[in-house]
N, C-alpha and C positions, 0 to 999 in steps of 0.2 A: 503493500499499500505505500509505502512512503518514496517510492521511484513515481507513483503516480499520483504524489500530490505535487513533488519534486516537479514533474512535467508539467503537472497545470499552471504550476507556479512561472514556469518559463513559457507556455503558452501566453500567457495572460504577461506578464513582464515585460517581454522581449516587444511583442506589437505596440506598446502603451509605449515602452520608451522611444519605438521608432515612431509613433503617431506623435508624441513630444514635441523631437528632432523636427518633423514637421510642420507644426505648431509655431515655431521658433524660424525656421526657414522661411513659412506664406509672413508672419506678421514681420521679419525683416526686410523682409520683399515688398509688404506697404508702407513701412517707413521711408526707405530708403526713394519709391519714387515721388513722394511727397516731400522727399528734403529735394530729390533733382529740381522739383518745379519752382520749388524757391529759391535754390543756387541761381540757376539762370537768368532770373532776374536781375541779380547782382554784379558789379562791377568784375573784373578781375583784380586779382588781387599779388602779392607780390610770391607767394607761396607755386602760386600755380602753373604748371609746367607750357614752356614755350616754344621748345624743343624735344622731341622722341626720336630714341635712340634704337630700334626694333632689330636683337640680335637673332642672329638664326644660325646656331650651330651646325654642322656637318661632317659628316665621315661616312662617303659612299653611298651619299644619297643620290644619285642619276635618277633615281623610279619617281622622286617626290621632289628635289628643291625645284624645279622652275615653276610649278602649280603654285608652291608657297612663298616664294620670294615674288612673284606677282599677284600671290594677296595682300603680302603686308606692304607693298608698294603704293596696294590701293587706298590703304586706311589713310582717313585725312580726321587731325582734331580737328577741335574749334576752331573757330576764324582766327587767325592772327599766328597760328601755331605752325609746326614746319616737320617734316618727318623724314627721318631719314633710317634707312636699312645697311643694316653690316652683318655680310656673311663668313660664316669663320669656317674655312674649310679645312679640317685637321686631318691633315696629312692623307687626303682620298686615293686613292690608287684606281678608282671605276672612272667612269666620264665625268664625275663632278667636275669637274676643272673645265671639261668642254662645256658642259651646261651650262658653268657660271659665266667663262667669256662670250657664251651667244646671247647672253641679255645685257642690255642698254638702258641705264638709264641714269640720268642726275643727281636720283639719290641715293643709286645700290652703291654701297660700297664692298669690296672682296677683297679679306686678309688672310691669307694662304700662309696657314702652318706646316712648314716641315721637318721632318726627321733629322736629330731625336729628339726636338720639343714638340711635336707633334706625337698625338695618340697619348695623350698620359693622363686620358680622360675628361668628361664635359666639364667639369670644374674647372681647369687649368686653361682647356679655350673660350668658358666666360672670360675667365682674368684676363686671357691675350686680348679679348673684345673690350673691357674696361679699362685698362691701362689706354688701349686704341683713342679710345672716346673720351678718356680723363683729356689723355695729352692734347686734343683737339678743343675741346671744350676749352681749355686752360689758354691755348693760343689765339683763340678766337676772342677773349677776355670775356668769357658769357660766364654765366652765374650757375654753379652747378647743383645749387637751389632749385633750378625752374627746369632742369637736365630731367628726364624721365628714361631709364634704361630697362627695355622690355627684352624677355625673354620666349621666343616663338622656336619650337621644337620644328626639324627638318620636315615633320607632317603634317604640322599644326594649321590650322585657319582659323583667322581671328573674325569675328563680329564685327560688323559695320561702326558699331557706336562704342565699340573695346578704350577706343584713343582717349573721347568724352568723358567716358564713366571713369578711367584715370583720373584724368585732369579734377573733376568734380571731385575725386574725394584726396586728390593734393592739395586742393585749396589749402586744406587742412596743414600748416607748417609740420607738426608733430607727425602728419603721415611718413612713414618712411618707404613704403611699400604697397601692394596691392596685390592680390591672386583672384583670379579670375575664375567663372565654373568651365568644366571641363568635362567635353562631349566626344561621345566616338562618330565619327562621320559614315565608319563603315559596316554599320550596325544591318546590313543587310543578312548577316551571319549572325544562329544564334549567341556565340560563344560572343559576339562582339555586342551582341543587343543586352547582354547580362552585365558587360561590364560598363553600358552607357548606362542600364541602372545603377548602377555601381555610382558610378560618377555623378551623373546628371542631377541626381533624388537623394540618395543615401550621407557621399560626399556634401553633396551639397547642402543638405540640411545639417550636416556635423560644422562643416563650415563658420551656416551661418550662426549655430548656438556660441562658436570660438570666437566668431567676429563681436559677439553680444559680452562676453564674458574679458575679449582682448586676447584671445592668446592664437589669432587664425595661423594658417602653418604657409608655407609656401608651397608650390609646386614645381614642377621643372618644366612645367608648359605655364603660358599666360600668366607670370608673375611680370610685375613691374616694381625698378628701384630706382627710387630716388638719389641723383648721381652722390650729394653731396653726403647719401648717410651711407653710400657703397663704400668714398672716401675713408668717411670717420670709422669703417675696417679694416682699413689699411692696404701694403697693393694687392692680396690677395685676398676678394670679399668670400670667391667659393672656395671651400675648401676641396681634396681628394677623397670626402668622403663619398659612399654610393649612394648615397641622398643629399647629394649639394646640398640641394634648394631648400631641406626641412634644417641641413645645419645652419644655410644664412637666416633662414626666419629666427630660429634659436638666439644666433647672435644679434640680430638686431632688436629682441625683447630685452636681452639682457642689457643691449647699449641705449635700453629706454625710447626706441622708434616705435612707432604705433604702425601694426599691419591691419591695413585691411582688406573685408572680403567683399565683390562685386558681383550678385548675382544677377545684374543685369547685363551683363559683360561676357561672352562664352569665349573659348577656344576650343577647336575639335579636333583629333589628333586618330590616326588609326589605330583599334582596338584588335589584339592577338586573338587570331582564329586557330592556332596549333598549338593542345593543350601543352605539349612539350615546352615551346616557348613561355607560355604563359606560369606558367611554374616556377623557370626562373626568370623571369622578371620578378616577381610576388618574391621570391628570395633575397634577389637584390637589394628589392625595397625593406623584407624583412632585417637581413642584417646591416642594411645604413641605419633604420631606426636603433637596433644593438649597437652601431658606435658611436652612435648620438647620444647613447646614455651617459659618457662621458662626463657629460653636461649636469647631470645630473647635483655633484655639489654647490655649482656655483649657480644654481637654481633656486636652491635652498637658500643659499647661502645671500641671494640678493633683494636686497629695499624694493628694487622697483618691481619686482613679482608678488602678487595679490595671492592669500592662502586657495582663492577660486581660479587663477590663473594657474598656480602651482599643482591642485591639485587636477587640472585639465590635462597640462603639459605628460607630469607623470602617468597620465593615461596613457597617452598615444604613445611615449616613450617606452614606458613598460609593459606595450602592447603586447608586443612578439614572445617575452615570456609569461604574460598572465594566459594566451591562449594555448600554449602549449603546457602549461600545468594543465587548466584547466580541461583541455581534449583527454590530458593522460588520467587524470581523478576520473571523468567521465567515462573513460575505457575499462579503468582498475575497478570500479565500483560496479560494472552492467557485468561483467567476467566475474565478479565476487560473488555478486547475485543467483546469475547463473551456475557456476561451479557449488555452491555452498546446496544451493535445491535438487540439481541433480546426485550430490553425494549425501548429502544430511537431509531427506526435506523436513524432518523432524525438527531442526535449528532453524529455518530458512534465514537468511538475510534481506532484510529490506521488502521481501514478496513472500507472501504464501503461500502461491501456485504457480502452475504454469500458466493457468487464463489470467490473473495478475500481473505476471511477467509481460505476456502477450498485451494487457490492458494496456499497462507502462508505456512497451513501445510504438504504439496508435497514439497515445497520447503527445509522447516526444519525437511522434511525425509531424505530428500536429503544429507542437510547436518550432520545429526547424523550417517546415512552409508555407507558413501564416506570415510572416514577415515580407519574403518576396511577394508574394500577393499584393500585400499591402501598398509597398511600393511602386508594383505595376499599376494599378489604382490611380495612388498621387503623382505619377510618369505621365497617364493617361490625360487627366485633369490637368495637370502643373503646365507641362510641355503641348501640349495638343500636336506632339510633331513624325508619332506611331500609333498604328494601328494596334487595340486594343490586343487580339488574339495574340500578335507578335509579344508581346508584353508579360502576357499573361503564359507565353511559354518558355520567358525567362526565365519569369516568378518560379516556374516550376524546375525549371535549373541553378536556380542560385543557392542552393544549399548544398549540391556537388561544387560549385563553384566555391565555395566557402569550405571545405572540404580540400580542395585545393590549396587554399590558404593557410589553411594549418599544417598540411605538407611542404608545401615550402616554408614554413614560421618550424620547421623540422629540421629540415636541411638547411637553412639560415644559421641557426643558432650549432648544429656541426662546422660549416663552414667558419662562421666565427671563432668557434674555442678551436679550430687547427691553421686560424688564422691564416685564410683562402682570400685572398679581396679581389683577385682579377676575375676581370669579366669579360666576355666576348659582347661585340656590338649586337643588337639585336636586328633581325634583317626587314626592312620593308617589304614591301606587297603592290604590287602593281595595284593601280587605282581603275577599277571599271567602271564604280558605281557608287552615287551622293544619295542619301537620300533627301530628300524634300526635307 
């Protein structure tokens, strides 16, 4: 009976938690809309960016880089601002240099990195771009507080309102960086559709909650940072950590900068449709979280971090360890209940009979599938750009997607303990279809 009680608790608690995230997301979205209307009537101030640099780091991106660069060049900010695109070719040995050489635009800059300096990780490529931009801004005599540096990955496509949203957020001089909503543009494949459910709804709601708490995390795609904020972090704001964006956000928070989430701006990227590559990607992300755990003492000691902020930061930094421990505890508990029931039915553990064990399994199955179904409905109501049948199918796959995440976490812990930190780049897909 105890297993059934725990399952019922999960069945109620997890969807309720997810619903609470959705409420936060909806509330912040409505507030942001009213705020934008007020801001539009105000005059520009000394903190609002006048120049946007969009950095596109690329390594062997011949399949996607031309479309990405064209999309970035098409972006425009508020009246009177200018946009520049800097592509960092990090030692590509495919046709990427030829593709870039064929692009001609006055706002396009290409920074070619050669070995042995190239291929040291995305963080080092971004640092090279940062130093290039910083030096040009200094030579021009421009104010680094009014320069925003964004990152759009080689497969990224930003929404038309991206720069306007960044501009409005950075009217506040305390805002050092922003993060946009992430979507998946090849969601015609079911595994990619599950990732869009994750990024477009679950992560969006989590980031909206963090925006309220002041703990927004930066992602590798769709982030913008004020150049002056990056300068405060030294010559290499990005690190060689496997999730350099997460570490950059933590350093900004420790330095007193505010990071805002922009739910009305979005950037799309390719979803992974191969299970092996997906597990490899999630393993790298989880291992990056483990690497960033070294910031825990600084976060605890910082006077700039409130208790609520510290609790949320501890949650996502310790998530790999907590997930691994929780999964192990669940498996051990179920095995102990089944083995005890089979070997010593007179003194069962947690369940009194096989019928009760089967009932518990049914309740737990419901607890696994309910959140995905909830988010499928939220996706349809809130985003309105995907058919409900496909979303419901993605929801049914979602629990298996979470199990892959647990597998990735265990792999990450093993790699972290073995000090294995090298990774091969994920190959892009040829883009043949983009959903409306």
